[in-house]
C-alpha positions as CSV (number, residue, x, y, z in Angstrom):
1,M,0.0,0.0,0.0
2,N,1.1,3.6,-0.7
3,Q,2.8,4.8,2.5
4,E,1.0,8.1,2.1
5,K,-2.3,6.3,2.4
6,L,-1.5,4.5,5.6
7,F,-3.4,5.3,8.7
8,R,-1.5,5.6,12.0
9,S,-2.2,7.1,15.4
10,T,-2.3,10.9,15.3
11,G,-1.3,13.4,17.8
12,S,-4.8,13.5,19.2
13,Y,-6.0,9.9,18.5
14,I,-4.2,6.8,19.8
15,A,-5.4,3.6,18.0
16,G,-4.6,0.0,18.9
17,T,-2.8,-2.2,16.4
18,G,-6.0,-4.1,15.4
19,L,-7.9,-0.9,14.6
20,I,-5.0,0.5,12.6
21,E,-4.8,-2.7,10.5
22,S,-8.6,-2.7,10.0
23,V,-8.6,0.9,8.7
24,N,-5.7,0.2,6.3
25,V,-7.3,-3.0,5.0
26,A,-10.6,-1.2,4.3
27,V,-8.7,1.6,2.5
28,A,-6.7,-0.8,0.4
29,L,-9.7,-3.0,-0.5
30,E,-11.9,0.1,-1.0
31,K,-14.6,-1.3,1.2
32,P,-16.7,0.4,3.9
33,L,-15.3,0.0,7.4
34,L,-18.0,-0.8,10.0
35,I,-17.1,0.1,13.5
36,K,-18.9,-1.1,16.6
37,G,-18.2,-0.6,20.2
38,E,-19.6,0.8,23.5
39,P,-20.2,4.5,23.8
40,G,-17.0,6.4,24.6
41,T,-14.6,4.1,22.8
42,G,-13.8,6.6,20.0
43,K,-16.0,5.4,17.1
44,T,-17.0,8.7,15.8
45,V,-13.7,10.6,16.3
46,L,-12.0,7.8,14.4
47,A,-13.2,9.2,11.2
48,Q,-11.7,12.6,12.0
49,A,-8.4,10.9,12.9
50,V,-8.4,9.0,9.6
51,A,-9.1,12.1,7.6
52,E,-6.3,13.9,9.4
53,A,-3.8,11.1,9.0
54,L,-4.6,10.6,5.2
55,G,-4.8,14.4,4.5
56,M,-8.5,14.3,3.4
57,D,-11.6,16.3,4.1
58,L,-14.3,14.8,6.3
59,I,-18.0,14.6,5.4
60,V,-20.3,13.5,8.2
61,W,-23.8,12.0,7.7
62,N,-25.5,11.8,11.1
63,I,-28.2,9.2,11.0
64,K,-31.5,9.6,12.9
65,S,-34.5,7.3,13.3
66,T,-36.3,9.2,10.5
67,T,-33.3,9.2,8.0
68,R,-33.9,7.6,4.7
69,A,-31.2,6.4,2.2
70,Q,-32.6,8.9,-0.3
71,D,-31.6,11.7,2.1
72,G,-28.0,10.9,1.6
73,L,-28.2,11.0,-2.2
74,Y,-30.2,14.1,-3.1
75,S,-33.4,16.1,-2.5
76,Y,-35.7,17.8,-5.0
77,D,-37.3,21.0,-3.6
78,T,-40.6,20.9,-5.4
79,V,-42.1,23.5,-3.0
80,K,-39.5,26.1,-4.0
81,R,-40.0,25.3,-7.6
82,L,-43.7,25.8,-7.3
83,Y,-43.2,29.0,-5.4
84,D,-40.8,30.3,-8.0
85,S,-43.2,29.4,-10.8
86,Q,-46.1,31.3,-9.1
87,F,-44.0,34.5,-8.9
88,G,-42.5,34.3,-12.4
89,E,-39.0,33.4,-11.4
90,A,-36.7,32.8,-14.4
91,G,-35.2,29.4,-14.9
92,V,-38.0,27.4,-13.3
93,S,-37.8,24.9,-16.2
94,D,-34.3,24.0,-15.1
95,I,-35.0,21.3,-12.5
96,S,-31.3,21.0,-11.6
97,R,-31.6,24.3,-9.8
98,Y,-33.8,22.6,-7.3
99,I,-31.7,19.5,-6.7
100,R,-29.6,19.5,-3.6
101,L,-27.1,16.7,-3.0
102,G,-27.0,14.9,0.3
103,K,-23.9,13.8,2.1
104,L,-23.3,10.8,0.0
105,G,-23.8,12.9,-3.1
106,E,-21.3,15.5,-1.7
107,A,-18.7,12.8,-1.2
108,F,-19.1,11.5,-4.7
109,S,-18.9,15.0,-6.2
110,H,-15.9,16.1,-4.3
111,E,-12.9,16.7,-6.6
112,N,-10.5,15.0,-4.1
113,Q,-10.9,11.8,-2.1
114,V,-12.7,12.3,1.2
115,V,-13.6,10.4,4.3
116,L,-17.3,9.9,4.6
117,L,-18.6,9.1,8.1
118,I,-22.1,7.4,8.2
119,D,-22.6,7.8,12.0
120,E,-24.8,5.5,14.0
121,I,-26.4,3.7,11.1
122,D,-28.3,1.4,13.5
123,K,-30.6,4.3,14.5
124,A,-32.3,4.2,11.1
125,D,-35.0,1.8,9.8
126,L,-33.9,-1.9,9.3
127,E,-34.0,-1.5,5.5
128,F,-31.8,1.5,5.5
129,P,-28.4,-0.3,5.2
130,N,-29.7,-2.5,2.3
131,D,-31.1,0.6,0.5
132,L,-27.5,1.9,0.3
133,L,-25.9,-1.3,-1.1
134,W,-26.0,-0.3,-4.8
135,E,-24.6,3.2,-4.1
136,L,-21.8,1.9,-1.9
137,D,-20.9,-0.9,-4.3
138,R,-21.1,1.1,-7.6
139,M,-20.3,4.5,-6.1
140,E,-23.0,6.1,-8.3
141,F,-26.7,7.0,-8.3
142,Y,-29.2,8.2,-10.8
143,I,-31.4,11.4,-10.5
144,P,-34.5,10.7,-12.6
145,E,-35.8,14.3,-12.4
146,T,-32.7,15.5,-14.4
147,G,-31.6,12.3,-16.1
148,V,-28.1,12.7,-14.5
149,T,-26.0,9.9,-13.0
150,V,-23.8,11.1,-10.2
151,R,-20.6,9.1,-10.1
152,A,-17.8,9.3,-7.5
153,K,-14.9,11.3,-8.9
154,Q,-12.7,9.8,-6.2
155,R,-13.9,6.8,-4.3
156,P,-14.4,8.0,-0.7
157,V,-13.1,6.2,2.4
158,V,-16.4,5.2,4.0
159,I,-16.5,4.7,7.8
160,I,-19.8,3.5,9.4
161,T,-20.4,3.4,13.1
162,S,-23.0,1.4,15.0
163,N,-23.9,1.2,18.7
164,A,-25.5,-2.3,18.1
165,E,-29.0,-1.0,18.9
166,K,-30.3,-3.4,16.3
167,E,-28.8,-6.1,14.0
168,L,-27.7,-5.0,10.6
169,P,-28.7,-7.1,7.5
170,D,-26.3,-9.9,6.5
171,A,-26.1,-8.6,2.9
172,F,-24.8,-5.3,4.2
173,L,-22.4,-6.9,6.7
174,R,-20.8,-9.0,3.9
175,R,-19.7,-5.9,2.1
176,C,-18.0,-4.3,5.0
177,I,-14.7,-4.7,6.8
178,F,-15.7,-5.1,10.5
179,H,-13.9,-4.0,13.6
180,Y,-15.1,-3.9,17.2
181,I,-13.4,-1.3,19.4
182,D,-12.9,-2.7,22.9
183,F,-12.2,-0.5,25.9
184,P,-8.4,0.0,25.9
185,D,-6.1,-2.1,28.1
186,R,-4.1,-0.4,30.8
187,E,-1.1,0.3,28.6
188,L,-3.0,1.8,25.8
189,L,-5.2,3.8,28.2
190,E,-2.1,5.3,29.8
191,E,-0.8,6.3,26.4
192,I,-4.2,7.9,25.5
193,V,-4.3,9.9,28.8
194,R,-0.7,11.1,28.4
195,T,-1.5,12.2,24.9
196,H,-4.4,14.4,26.1
197,F,-2.9,15.3,29.5
198,P,0.9,15.3,29.1
199,E,1.4,16.9,32.6
200,V,-0.6,14.2,34.4
201,E,1.2,12.8,37.5
202,D,2.4,9.1,37.5
203,K,0.6,8.5,40.8
204,L,-2.7,9.4,39.2
205,L,-2.2,6.9,36.3
206,G,-1.2,4.2,38.8
207,A,-4.3,4.7,40.9
């Protein structure tokens, strides 16, 4: 693998060996990295650390219970178009003016390779992960309103987090590199604490 594309611990994020290897395997194989773990184990901030280490921008898609896969692709503002047509706004016939890309669409359209974080995917409906399979596999989607296919200019590094609130579909899991972040052992925990609090006293770490 290109050394410039290798993930390592950063000045603000200390990762265990297993996690570092999982990230680098996912980047090399161009597969989504699915991260599970208890709250507070650093799942979400991992994406920021990967973006920092690889020199890429970070795009974050925060998932809620009401989020649909379509939301990540694009939205068509029919209400604004209707409003503009009523008031004689020029260019109403150009539907592309009313298309807004979602976070996945932004990642695909970015000129440079980015890190895309799909955060807490298990909050959404059970069918949500499967609804993204085509887009994550092919790195493209079609906008029927404009007849345009949006293709990834640079395949993003996709990191997906889950709190294991519900099981994810097998078809989705088979397409991901999986890693579970355990709570750090004593040695790693000390390294993490010293990274964030370099002046901490040894007696406090030994408590």
